[in-house]
PyMOL Python script that loads the backbone (N, CA, C, O; Angstrom):
from pymol import cmd

cmd.read_pdbstr("""\
ATOM      1  N   MET A   1     -13.357   5.017 -20.275  1.00  0.00           N
ATOM      2  CA  MET A   1     -13.461   4.480 -18.941  1.00  0.00           C
ATOM      3  C   MET A   1     -12.601   5.299 -17.984  1.00  0.00           C
ATOM      4  O   MET A   1     -11.420   5.523 -18.248  1.00  0.00           O
ATOM      5  N   SER A   2     -13.177   5.738 -16.894  1.00  0.00           N
ATOM      6  CA  SER A   2     -12.482   6.555 -15.916  1.00  0.00           C
ATOM      7  C   SER A   2     -11.804   5.680 -14.871  1.00  0.00           C
ATOM      8  O   SER A   2     -12.393   4.720 -14.373  1.00  0.00           O
ATOM      9  N   ALA A   3     -10.569   6.019 -14.547  1.00  0.00           N
ATOM     10  CA  ALA A   3      -9.838   5.278 -13.526  1.00  0.00           C
ATOM     11  C   ALA A   3     -10.260   5.778 -12.158  1.00  0.00           C
ATOM     12  O   ALA A   3     -10.069   6.949 -11.832  1.00  0.00           O
ATOM     13  N   CYS A   4     -10.830   4.896 -11.364  1.00  0.00           N
ATOM     14  CA  CYS A   4     -11.300   5.268 -10.038  1.00  0.00           C
ATOM     15  C   CYS A   4     -10.424   4.622  -8.976  1.00  0.00           C
ATOM     16  O   CYS A   4     -10.167   3.418  -9.009  1.00  0.00           O
ATOM     17  N   LEU A   5      -9.982   5.421  -8.057  1.00  0.00           N
ATOM     18  CA  LEU A   5      -9.222   4.931  -6.911  1.00  0.00           C
ATOM     19  C   LEU A   5     -10.123   5.034  -5.698  1.00  0.00           C
ATOM     20  O   LEU A   5     -10.520   6.132  -5.308  1.00  0.00           O
ATOM     21  N   ASN A   6     -10.445   3.911  -5.103  1.00  0.00           N
ATOM     22  CA  ASN A   6     -11.291   3.897  -3.918  1.00  0.00           C
ATOM     23  C   ASN A   6     -10.430   4.196  -2.695  1.00  0.00           C
ATOM     24  O   ASN A   6      -9.562   3.402  -2.334  1.00  0.00           O
ATOM     25  N   VAL A   7     -10.669   5.330  -2.066  1.00  0.00           N
ATOM     26  CA  VAL A   7      -9.925   5.690  -0.856  1.00  0.00           C
ATOM     27  C   VAL A   7     -10.806   5.593   0.392  1.00  0.00           C
ATOM     28  O   VAL A   7     -10.391   5.960   1.491  1.00  0.00           O
ATOM     29  N   GLU A   8     -12.010   5.100   0.203  1.00  0.00           N
ATOM     30  CA  GLU A   8     -12.920   4.898   1.343  1.00  0.00           C
ATOM     31  C   GLU A   8     -12.638   3.536   1.975  1.00  0.00           C
ATOM     32  O   GLU A   8     -12.148   2.634   1.295  1.00  0.00           O
ATOM     33  N   PRO A   9     -12.940   3.372   3.264  1.00  0.00           N
ATOM     34  CA  PRO A   9     -12.745   2.066   3.892  1.00  0.00           C
ATOM     35  C   PRO A   9     -13.437   0.969   3.075  1.00  0.00           C
ATOM     36  O   PRO A   9     -14.609   1.094   2.719  1.00  0.00           O
ATOM     37  N   ASN A  10     -12.699  -0.100   2.786  1.00  0.00           N
ATOM     38  CA  ASN A  10     -13.214  -1.122   1.883  1.00  0.00           C
ATOM     39  C   ASN A  10     -12.875  -2.535   2.343  1.00  0.00           C
ATOM     40  O   ASN A  10     -13.024  -3.485   1.574  1.00  0.00           O
ATOM     41  N   MET A  11     -12.426  -2.687   3.574  1.00  0.00           N
ATOM     42  CA  MET A  11     -12.039  -3.990   4.099  1.00  0.00           C
ATOM     43  C   MET A  11     -12.993  -4.408   5.197  1.00  0.00           C
ATOM     44  O   MET A  11     -13.329  -3.615   6.076  1.00  0.00           O
ATOM     45  N   ALA A  12     -13.425  -5.648   5.145  1.00  0.00           N
ATOM     46  CA  ALA A  12     -14.331  -6.154   6.181  1.00  0.00           C
ATOM     47  C   ALA A  12     -13.653  -6.176   7.547  1.00  0.00           C
ATOM     48  O   ALA A  12     -14.299  -5.906   8.560  1.00  0.00           O
ATOM     49  N   ASP A  13     -12.354  -6.494   7.588  1.00  0.00           N
ATOM     50  CA  ASP A  13     -11.629  -6.598   8.859  1.00  0.00           C
ATOM     51  C   ASP A  13     -10.218  -6.026   8.709  1.00  0.00           C
ATOM     52  O   ASP A  13      -9.251  -6.781   8.607  1.00  0.00           O
ATOM     53  N   PRO A  14     -10.096  -4.694   8.696  1.00  0.00           N
ATOM     54  CA  PRO A  14      -8.776  -4.091   8.516  1.00  0.00           C
ATOM     55  C   PRO A  14      -7.792  -4.453   9.630  1.00  0.00           C
ATOM     56  O   PRO A  14      -6.587  -4.518   9.389  1.00  0.00           O
ATOM     57  N   ASP A  15      -8.292  -4.687  10.840  1.00  0.00           N
ATOM     58  CA  ASP A  15      -7.399  -5.069  11.937  1.00  0.00           C
ATOM     59  C   ASP A  15      -6.766  -6.435  11.683  1.00  0.00           C
ATOM     60  O   ASP A  15      -5.603  -6.656  12.021  1.00  0.00           O
ATOM     61  N   ALA A  16      -7.524  -7.338  11.095  1.00  0.00           N
ATOM     62  CA  ALA A  16      -6.981  -8.660  10.771  1.00  0.00           C
ATOM     63  C   ALA A  16      -5.889  -8.534   9.711  1.00  0.00           C
ATOM     64  O   ALA A  16      -4.857  -9.198   9.799  1.00  0.00           O
ATOM     65  N   PHE A  17      -6.115  -7.680   8.709  1.00  0.00           N
ATOM     66  CA  PHE A  17      -5.075  -7.481   7.688  1.00  0.00           C
ATOM     67  C   PHE A  17      -3.832  -6.860   8.314  1.00  0.00           C
ATOM     68  O   PHE A  17      -2.713  -7.272   8.009  1.00  0.00           O
ATOM     69  N   TYR A  18      -4.021  -5.870   9.188  1.00  0.00           N
ATOM     70  CA  TYR A  18      -2.871  -5.231   9.842  1.00  0.00           C
ATOM     71  C   TYR A  18      -2.081  -6.273  10.638  1.00  0.00           C
ATOM     72  O   TYR A  18      -0.851  -6.277  10.608  1.00  0.00           O
ATOM     73  N   ALA A  19      -2.776  -7.139  11.335  1.00  0.00           N
ATOM     74  CA  ALA A  19      -2.107  -8.195  12.104  1.00  0.00           C
ATOM     75  C   ALA A  19      -1.313  -9.117  11.171  1.00  0.00           C
ATOM     76  O   ALA A  19      -0.185  -9.494  11.489  1.00  0.00           O
ATOM     77  N   LEU A  20      -1.891  -9.481  10.026  1.00  0.00           N
ATOM     78  CA  LEU A  20      -1.180 -10.299   9.049  1.00  0.00           C
ATOM     79  C   LEU A  20       0.070  -9.596   8.533  1.00  0.00           C
ATOM     80  O   LEU A  20       1.123 -10.214   8.378  1.00  0.00           O
ATOM     81  N   LEU A  21      -0.056  -8.302   8.271  1.00  0.00           N
ATOM     82  CA  LEU A  21       1.069  -7.518   7.767  1.00  0.00           C
ATOM     83  C   LEU A  21       2.189  -7.446   8.793  1.00  0.00           C
ATOM     84  O   LEU A  21       3.356  -7.658   8.462  1.00  0.00           O
ATOM     85  N   VAL A  22       1.837  -7.148  10.036  1.00  0.00           N
ATOM     86  CA  VAL A  22       2.847  -7.086  11.105  1.00  0.00           C
ATOM     87  C   VAL A  22       3.496  -8.452  11.272  1.00  0.00           C
ATOM     88  O   VAL A  22       4.715  -8.549  11.416  1.00  0.00           O
ATOM     89  N   ASP A  23       2.696  -9.496  11.255  1.00  0.00           N
ATOM     90  CA  ASP A  23       3.192 -10.859  11.405  1.00  0.00           C
ATOM     91  C   ASP A  23       4.175 -11.222  10.293  1.00  0.00           C
ATOM     92  O   ASP A  23       5.184 -11.882  10.544  1.00  0.00           O
ATOM     93  N   ALA A  24       3.884 -10.796   9.080  1.00  0.00           N
ATOM     94  CA  ALA A  24       4.752 -11.098   7.941  1.00  0.00           C
ATOM     95  C   ALA A  24       6.135 -10.475   8.102  1.00  0.00           C
ATOM     96  O   ALA A  24       7.109 -10.970   7.535  1.00  0.00           O
ATOM     97  N   HIS A  25       6.226  -9.394   8.872  1.00  0.00           N
ATOM     98  CA  HIS A  25       7.497  -8.694   9.073  1.00  0.00           C
ATOM     99  C   HIS A  25       8.293  -9.241  10.266  1.00  0.00           C
ATOM    100  O   HIS A  25       9.456  -8.883  10.452  1.00  0.00           O
ATOM    101  N   GLN A  26       7.670 -10.102  11.069  1.00  0.00           N
ATOM    102  CA  GLN A  26       8.341 -10.635  12.257  1.00  0.00           C
ATOM    103  C   GLN A  26       9.634 -11.349  11.873  1.00  0.00           C
ATOM    104  O   GLN A  26       9.654 -12.174  10.959  1.00  0.00           O
ATOM    105  N   GLY A  27      10.709 -11.019  12.584  1.00  0.00           N
ATOM    106  CA  GLY A  27      11.989 -11.685  12.386  1.00  0.00           C
ATOM    107  C   GLY A  27      12.797 -11.191  11.200  1.00  0.00           C
ATOM    108  O   GLY A  27      13.894 -11.690  10.949  1.00  0.00           O
ATOM    109  N   LEU A  28      12.271 -10.217  10.468  1.00  0.00           N
ATOM    110  CA  LEU A  28      13.006  -9.685   9.317  1.00  0.00           C
ATOM    111  C   LEU A  28      13.832  -8.472   9.736  1.00  0.00           C
ATOM    112  O   LEU A  28      13.397  -7.660  10.552  1.00  0.00           O
ATOM    113  N   ASP A  29      15.026  -8.365   9.165  1.00  0.00           N
ATOM    114  CA  ASP A  29      15.793  -7.141   9.399  1.00  0.00           C
ATOM    115  C   ASP A  29      15.215  -6.033   8.517  1.00  0.00           C
ATOM    116  O   ASP A  29      14.296  -6.276   7.735  1.00  0.00           O
ATOM    117  N   GLU A  30      15.748  -4.832   8.641  1.00  0.00           N
ATOM    118  CA  GLU A  30      15.199  -3.680   7.917  1.00  0.00           C
ATOM    119  C   GLU A  30      15.229  -3.881   6.403  1.00  0.00           C
ATOM    120  O   GLU A  30      14.279  -3.524   5.705  1.00  0.00           O
ATOM    121  N   GLU A  31      16.312  -4.449   5.905  1.00  0.00           N
ATOM    122  CA  GLU A  31      16.428  -4.664   4.458  1.00  0.00           C
ATOM    123  C   GLU A  31      15.401  -5.687   3.964  1.00  0.00           C
ATOM    124  O   GLU A  31      14.755  -5.470   2.938  1.00  0.00           O
ATOM    125  N   ALA A  32      15.250  -6.788   4.682  1.00  0.00           N
ATOM    126  CA  ALA A  32      14.282  -7.813   4.291  1.00  0.00           C
ATOM    127  C   ALA A  32      12.853  -7.282   4.419  1.00  0.00           C
ATOM    128  O   ALA A  32      11.992  -7.607   3.602  1.00  0.00           O
ATOM    129  N   SER A  33      12.608  -6.476   5.432  1.00  0.00           N
ATOM    130  CA  SER A  33      11.292  -5.881   5.631  1.00  0.00           C
ATOM    131  C   SER A  33      10.943  -4.946   4.471  1.00  0.00           C
ATOM    132  O   SER A  33       9.812  -4.943   3.983  1.00  0.00           O
ATOM    133  N   SER A  34      11.914  -4.161   4.041  1.00  0.00           N
ATOM    134  CA  SER A  34      11.705  -3.283   2.885  1.00  0.00           C
ATOM    135  C   SER A  34      11.451  -4.087   1.620  1.00  0.00           C
ATOM    136  O   SER A  34      10.634  -3.703   0.783  1.00  0.00           O
ATOM    137  N   MET A  35      12.157  -5.205   1.486  1.00  0.00           N
ATOM    138  CA  MET A  35      11.964  -6.069   0.318  1.00  0.00           C
ATOM    139  C   MET A  35      10.566  -6.686   0.343  1.00  0.00           C
ATOM    140  O   MET A  35       9.918  -6.779  -0.699  1.00  0.00           O
ATOM    141  N   LEU A  36      10.097  -7.105   1.506  1.00  0.00           N
ATOM    142  CA  LEU A  36       8.748  -7.644   1.620  1.00  0.00           C
ATOM    143  C   LEU A  36       7.724  -6.593   1.200  1.00  0.00           C
ATOM    144  O   LEU A  36       6.791  -6.895   0.456  1.00  0.00           O
ATOM    145  N   ASN A  37       7.898  -5.357   1.675  1.00  0.00           N
ATOM    146  CA  ASN A  37       6.984  -4.277   1.287  1.00  0.00           C
ATOM    147  C   ASN A  37       7.001  -4.057  -0.225  1.00  0.00           C
ATOM    148  O   ASN A  37       5.953  -3.879  -0.846  1.00  0.00           O
ATOM    149  N   ALA A  38       8.198  -4.070  -0.808  1.00  0.00           N
ATOM    150  CA  ALA A  38       8.312  -3.867  -2.260  1.00  0.00           C
ATOM    151  C   ALA A  38       7.624  -4.999  -3.012  1.00  0.00           C
ATOM    152  O   ALA A  38       6.911  -4.753  -3.985  1.00  0.00           O
ATOM    153  N   GLN A  39       7.830  -6.236  -2.571  1.00  0.00           N
ATOM    154  CA  GLN A  39       7.196  -7.381  -3.218  1.00  0.00           C
ATOM    155  C   GLN A  39       5.674  -7.287  -3.124  1.00  0.00           C
ATOM    156  O   GLN A  39       4.963  -7.551  -4.093  1.00  0.00           O
ATOM    157  N   LEU A  40       5.189  -6.911  -1.948  1.00  0.00           N
ATOM    158  CA  LEU A  40       3.743  -6.773  -1.751  1.00  0.00           C
ATOM    159  C   LEU A  40       3.167  -5.687  -2.650  1.00  0.00           C
ATOM    160  O   LEU A  40       2.106  -5.868  -3.248  1.00  0.00           O
ATOM    161  N   ILE A  41       3.860  -4.569  -2.745  1.00  0.00           N
ATOM    162  CA  ILE A  41       3.409  -3.477  -3.622  1.00  0.00           C
ATOM    163  C   ILE A  41       3.339  -3.951  -5.075  1.00  0.00           C
ATOM    164  O   ILE A  41       2.363  -3.671  -5.771  1.00  0.00           O
ATOM    165  N   LEU A  42       4.355  -4.656  -5.527  1.00  0.00           N
ATOM    166  CA  LEU A  42       4.368  -5.122  -6.912  1.00  0.00           C
ATOM    167  C   LEU A  42       3.276  -6.157  -7.164  1.00  0.00           C
ATOM    168  O   LEU A  42       2.622  -6.121  -8.206  1.00  0.00           O
ATOM    169  N   LEU A  43       3.069  -7.076  -6.228  1.00  0.00           N
ATOM    170  CA  LEU A  43       2.007  -8.075  -6.389  1.00  0.00           C
ATOM    171  C   LEU A  43       0.629  -7.425  -6.448  1.00  0.00           C
ATOM    172  O   LEU A  43      -0.182  -7.759  -7.312  1.00  0.00           O
ATOM    173  N   LEU A  44       0.365  -6.501  -5.532  1.00  0.00           N
ATOM    174  CA  LEU A  44      -0.943  -5.837  -5.507  1.00  0.00           C
ATOM    175  C   LEU A  44      -1.123  -4.914  -6.707  1.00  0.00           C
ATOM    176  O   LEU A  44      -2.230  -4.782  -7.230  1.00  0.00           O
ATOM    177  N   SER A  45      -0.037  -4.273  -7.147  1.00  0.00           N
ATOM    178  CA  SER A  45      -0.105  -3.422  -8.339  1.00  0.00           C
ATOM    179  C   SER A  45      -0.436  -4.246  -9.569  1.00  0.00           C
ATOM    180  O   SER A  45      -1.221  -3.823 -10.417  1.00  0.00           O
ATOM    181  N   ASN A  46       0.165  -5.424  -9.663  1.00  0.00           N
ATOM    182  CA  ASN A  46      -0.146  -6.318 -10.773  1.00  0.00           C
ATOM    183  C   ASN A  46      -1.611  -6.755 -10.711  1.00  0.00           C
ATOM    184  O   ASN A  46      -2.279  -6.854 -11.740  1.00  0.00           O
ATOM    185  N   HIS A  47      -2.098  -7.010  -9.517  1.00  0.00           N
ATOM    186  CA  HIS A  47      -3.500  -7.413  -9.347  1.00  0.00           C
ATOM    187  C   HIS A  47      -4.445  -6.298  -9.800  1.00  0.00           C
ATOM    188  O   HIS A  47      -5.453  -6.560 -10.456  1.00  0.00           O
ATOM    189  N   ILE A  48      -4.113  -5.051  -9.446  1.00  0.00           N
ATOM    190  CA  ILE A  48      -4.928  -3.900  -9.870  1.00  0.00           C
ATOM    191  C   ILE A  48      -4.853  -3.755 -11.385  1.00  0.00           C
ATOM    192  O   ILE A  48      -5.878  -3.666 -12.061  1.00  0.00           O
ATOM    193  N   GLY A  49      -3.636  -3.733 -11.910  1.00  0.00           N
ATOM    194  CA  GLY A  49      -3.418  -3.773 -13.342  1.00  0.00           C
ATOM    195  C   GLY A  49      -3.734  -2.520 -14.137  1.00  0.00           C
ATOM    196  O   GLY A  49      -3.467  -2.487 -15.338  1.00  0.00           O
ATOM    197  N   ASP A  50      -4.280  -1.506 -13.530  1.00  0.00           N
ATOM    198  CA  ASP A  50      -4.687  -0.286 -14.242  1.00  0.00           C
ATOM    199  C   ASP A  50      -3.700   0.822 -13.903  1.00  0.00           C
ATOM    200  O   ASP A  50      -3.667   1.314 -12.775  1.00  0.00           O
ATOM    201  N   LEU A  51      -2.889   1.215 -14.898  1.00  0.00           N
ATOM    202  CA  LEU A  51      -1.843   2.207 -14.669  1.00  0.00           C
ATOM    203  C   LEU A  51      -2.408   3.549 -14.186  1.00  0.00           C
ATOM    204  O   LEU A  51      -1.782   4.222 -13.366  1.00  0.00           O
ATOM    205  N   ALA A  52      -3.561   3.934 -14.676  1.00  0.00           N
ATOM    206  CA  ALA A  52      -4.164   5.203 -14.251  1.00  0.00           C
ATOM    207  C   ALA A  52      -4.528   5.152 -12.766  1.00  0.00           C
ATOM    208  O   ALA A  52      -4.320   6.130 -12.048  1.00  0.00           O
ATOM    209  N   VAL A  53      -5.064   4.033 -12.301  1.00  0.00           N
ATOM    210  CA  VAL A  53      -5.399   3.875 -10.887  1.00  0.00           C
ATOM    211  C   VAL A  53      -4.123   3.876 -10.054  1.00  0.00           C
ATOM    212  O   VAL A  53      -4.063   4.515  -9.004  1.00  0.00           O
ATOM    213  N   LEU A  54      -3.108   3.163 -10.519  1.00  0.00           N
ATOM    214  CA  LEU A  54      -1.840   3.117  -9.792  1.00  0.00           C
ATOM    215  C   LEU A  54      -1.189   4.497  -9.727  1.00  0.00           C
ATOM    216  O   LEU A  54      -0.601   4.863  -8.709  1.00  0.00           O
ATOM    217  N   ARG A  55      -1.295   5.265 -10.817  1.00  0.00           N
ATOM    218  CA  ARG A  55      -0.753   6.623 -10.832  1.00  0.00           C
ATOM    219  C   ARG A  55      -1.452   7.483  -9.779  1.00  0.00           C
ATOM    220  O   ARG A  55      -0.801   8.250  -9.070  1.00  0.00           O
ATOM    221  N   LYS A  56      -2.778   7.356  -9.678  1.00  0.00           N
ATOM    222  CA  LYS A  56      -3.530   8.102  -8.666  1.00  0.00           C
ATOM    223  C   LYS A  56      -3.127   7.665  -7.262  1.00  0.00           C
ATOM    224  O   LYS A  56      -2.953   8.501  -6.374  1.00  0.00           O
ATOM    225  N   ALA A  57      -2.979   6.368  -7.063  1.00  0.00           N
ATOM    226  CA  ALA A  57      -2.588   5.849  -5.749  1.00  0.00           C
ATOM    227  C   ALA A  57      -1.218   6.380  -5.338  1.00  0.00           C
ATOM    228  O   ALA A  57      -1.020   6.768  -4.186  1.00  0.00           O
ATOM    229  N   LEU A  58      -0.284   6.397  -6.264  1.00  0.00           N
ATOM    230  CA  LEU A  58       1.045   6.944  -5.965  1.00  0.00           C
ATOM    231  C   LEU A  58       0.969   8.428  -5.616  1.00  0.00           C
ATOM    232  O   LEU A  58       1.651   8.888  -4.699  1.00  0.00           O
ATOM    233  N   ALA A  59       0.157   9.162  -6.331  1.00  0.00           N
ATOM    234  CA  ALA A  59       0.017  10.598  -6.061  1.00  0.00           C
ATOM    235  C   ALA A  59      -0.581  10.837  -4.674  1.00  0.00           C
ATOM    236  O   ALA A  59      -0.118  11.708  -3.938  1.00  0.00           O
ATOM    237  N   VAL A  60      -1.608  10.066  -4.320  1.00  0.00           N
ATOM    238  CA  VAL A  60      -2.229  10.214  -3.000  1.00  0.00           C
ATOM    239  C   VAL A  60      -1.224   9.844  -1.904  1.00  0.00           C
ATOM    240  O   VAL A  60      -1.096  10.560  -0.911  1.00  0.00           O
ATOM    241  N   ALA A  61      -0.520   8.737  -2.084  1.00  0.00           N
ATOM    242  CA  ALA A  61       0.462   8.304  -1.097  1.00  0.00           C
ATOM    243  C   ALA A  61       1.567   9.345  -0.938  1.00  0.00           C
ATOM    244  O   ALA A  61       1.987   9.644   0.180  1.00  0.00           O
ATOM    245  N   ARG A  62       2.027   9.884  -2.033  1.00  0.00           N
ATOM    246  CA  ARG A  62       3.081  10.902  -1.985  1.00  0.00           C
ATOM    247  C   ARG A  62       2.591  12.156  -1.257  1.00  0.00           C
ATOM    248  O   ARG A  62       3.309  12.724  -0.434  1.00  0.00           O
ATOM    249  N   ARG A  63       1.372  12.577  -1.566  1.00  0.00           N
ATOM    250  CA  ARG A  63       0.790  13.738  -0.895  1.00  0.00           C
ATOM    251  C   ARG A  63       0.677  13.500   0.611  1.00  0.00           C
ATOM    252  O   ARG A  63       0.970  14.390   1.409  1.00  0.00           O
ATOM    253  N   ASN A  64       0.253  12.300   0.990  1.00  0.00           N
ATOM    254  CA  ASN A  64       0.120  11.967   2.410  1.00  0.00           C
ATOM    255  C   ASN A  64       1.467  11.969   3.120  1.00  0.00           C
ATOM    256  O   ASN A  64       1.566  12.410   4.265  1.00  0.00           O
ATOM    257  N   VAL A  65       2.500  11.483   2.450  1.00  0.00           N
ATOM    258  CA  VAL A  65       3.841  11.480   3.048  1.00  0.00           C
ATOM    259  C   VAL A  65       4.334  12.907   3.215  1.00  0.00           C
ATOM    260  O   VAL A  65       4.885  13.251   4.260  1.00  0.00           O
ATOM    261  N   LYS A  66       4.144  13.739   2.206  1.00  0.00           N
ATOM    262  CA  LYS A  66       4.562  15.135   2.292  1.00  0.00           C
ATOM    263  C   LYS A  66       3.843  15.842   3.443  1.00  0.00           C
ATOM    264  O   LYS A  66       4.454  16.632   4.163  1.00  0.00           O
ATOM    265  N   ALA A  67       2.556  15.563   3.617  1.00  0.00           N
ATOM    266  CA  ALA A  67       1.773  16.184   4.692  1.00  0.00           C
ATOM    267  C   ALA A  67       2.307  15.738   6.047  1.00  0.00           C
ATOM    268  O   ALA A  67       2.378  16.548   6.972  1.00  0.00           O
ATOM    269  N   GLU A  68       2.686  14.465   6.187  1.00  0.00           N
ATOM    270  CA  GLU A  68       3.228  13.949   7.449  1.00  0.00           C
ATOM    271  C   GLU A  68       4.560  14.606   7.760  1.00  0.00           C
ATOM    272  O   GLU A  68       4.822  14.954   8.912  1.00  0.00           O
ATOM    273  N   VAL A  69       5.410  14.782   6.749  1.00  0.00           N
ATOM    274  CA  VAL A  69       6.735  15.360   6.941  1.00  0.00           C
ATOM    275  C   VAL A  69       6.634  16.817   7.346  1.00  0.00           C
ATOM    276  O   VAL A  69       7.456  17.293   8.129  1.00  0.00           O
ATOM    277  N   GLN A  70       5.643  17.539   6.830  1.00  0.00           N
ATOM    278  CA  GLN A  70       5.504  18.962   7.111  1.00  0.00           C
ATOM    279  C   GLN A  70       4.875  19.249   8.467  1.00  0.00           C
ATOM    280  O   GLN A  70       4.948  20.379   8.951  1.00  0.00           O
ATOM    281  N   VAL A  71       4.265  18.257   9.084  1.00  0.00           N
ATOM    282  CA  VAL A  71       3.574  18.469  10.365  1.00  0.00           C
ATOM    283  C   VAL A  71       4.562  18.714  11.471  1.00  0.00           C
ATOM    284  O   VAL A  71       4.166  18.913  12.620  1.00  0.00           O
TER     285      VAL A  71
END
""", "prot")
cmd.dss("prot")
cmd.show_as("cartoon", "prot")
cmd.util.cbc("prot")
cmd.orient("prot")
């Protein structure tokens, strides 16, 4: 079985999710905001459950961060 990471748009309403995410951070200091992000990552990673997919996601995210830093 091949681990597939879907990087194509896959949300019916991405703006609604973004609003929920921003709302969840309201009133949090930087440390609490980072903790919320970490908790969300761990919850969603557990939901995905496939280490190969998570490894690909981390690689893509890391590549994207490196590209942003070099710009």
